[in-house]
N, C-alpha and C positions, 0 to 999 in steps of 0.2 A: 241440563243447564247447571253449571257449578254455582254453589252458594258462595256469596261473598262473606268473608269473615268480618263481621261488624262487631267491633269491641269498642272500648273507650277511646274517644278521639284524643289526640295530643292537645295540650292546652291552647296552643296558638290556633289550631283549626277549630276548636270548640268556641273560642272567643270570636273568630271570624263568622262562624255560623250564627252565634247569638247576635252579633252586630247586624248581620244581614237581615235576620228576622225582625229585629227592632226597627230597622230602617223601613222595611215593608209596612209594618204596622203604623209607624209614624206617617208615612206617605198616605196610607189609606185614611187615617184620621184627619190629616190636614186637608185632603180633598173634600171631605164632608164639611169641615169647618169653613172652607172657602166657598163651596158651592151653595150650601143651604142659606147663609145670610144674604146671598145675592139673588135669591129667588124672586123677590118682588121686582128688582131692577131688570133681571133677565126676562121675566114675563112681560113687562112693559116694553122693553127694547125689541123683543122679537114678536110681540103680539100673540103670545101663547096662553092657553088656559092653565089653571092649577093642575088639572089632570095630565095635560101634556108635559108640564114641568116635572110632575111626579114620574112620568115615564122616562123623561130625560135623566133624572137622578137614578132611576133603577138601571137603565142601560149603562150609565156611567159607572155605577157600582159593580155591575156584572163584568164589564170589560176590565175594570181595575182588578177584580178578583182573578179573572182568567190570566191576565198579564202577570200578576204577582205569582200565581201558581206555576206558570210555565218557567218564569225566570227563577223562582225559588227552588223548584225541583232541580234545575240545572246547577244552581249554586250548591245545593246539598250534595248532589252527585259528585261535583268537583271537590268539595271539602272532604267527603267521606272517602273518595277515591274510586267511585264506581264509574263504569263507562255509561254514557247516556246517549 
């Protein structure tokens, strides 16, 4: 399998990569900022226990991580110029 020549990115591609990574981090942080304060309201509305709400938060975080990883790796491949 041929090795890709990974050298320094052009400034516009490097900037796009940094903005993409910053957007992913911002989205993950905002998800927790929105979900955690609503815990008591969601537990009352759906009749769930704190343990069930904790499981909900864990699953939400795992799915966000998987989604961000898959989208992020595609973006990085596009920016660097590798086939994916």
